C-alpha angles and dihedrals in degrees: 000000000000112000117254123236096265098045118105123232113232097189108057087144149255094270117059139175108302095028118116110264118249111254105197135055090233091056092045093051093047095049101037126118126166139206139185113240112238117263133016128291138207135211112218124185128189137164101236129069120271120275124225090260090055092051090049088064088067089070089075108074133254102039138118142197130203120192116196133168088259095052149289130300124196124193103195144146109294094235089065095057101091093066091050091051091050091052095045115043112200094028117156116233139197113184136188098043124161116219113217119199124200112213109213120086107233131203115243089239092060109114129205109015098117091039089054093049099040093048090056091048092046090051087055092050096250117147110215143183123209132210130170140205124203091273110026147021128247135191133202124204134176112266089240088067098042098099092052090044091052091051092051094045093046089053091050095044108028093167095070143002146096123309113264 
């Protein structure tokens, strides 16, 4: 089951902000835990640039924006989507996404972590999106695939994760 907004996450990880990032795939795999962020998220894409109101949504973590030549994409809490849709007619929308956070801070020179995780999820038939912060990687999956995702991630990282 996906955690609700008011549930706490017991497994934020062994490596936190301020800790030295892990530098090898072996170290990352041995230290990694994962958790699903509380709530549901939505991916919203539109052609024009973001408005001030869109940028304000980034103040509520986690969230992310990508601005490309072709348009803007927001990954935000699902309950904020209606305002975005009102501001951007014709926006594309994917709802009911689960945001998965990997705990360990990883060095930018570390090779293979996302390949390792996404291959296992692909082998299980799970479509996935990936985003990153400066220190760690994140995935988002449709809620319909969350149970299967949890099973795969718990097999990859038996030391810590969400219950299947």
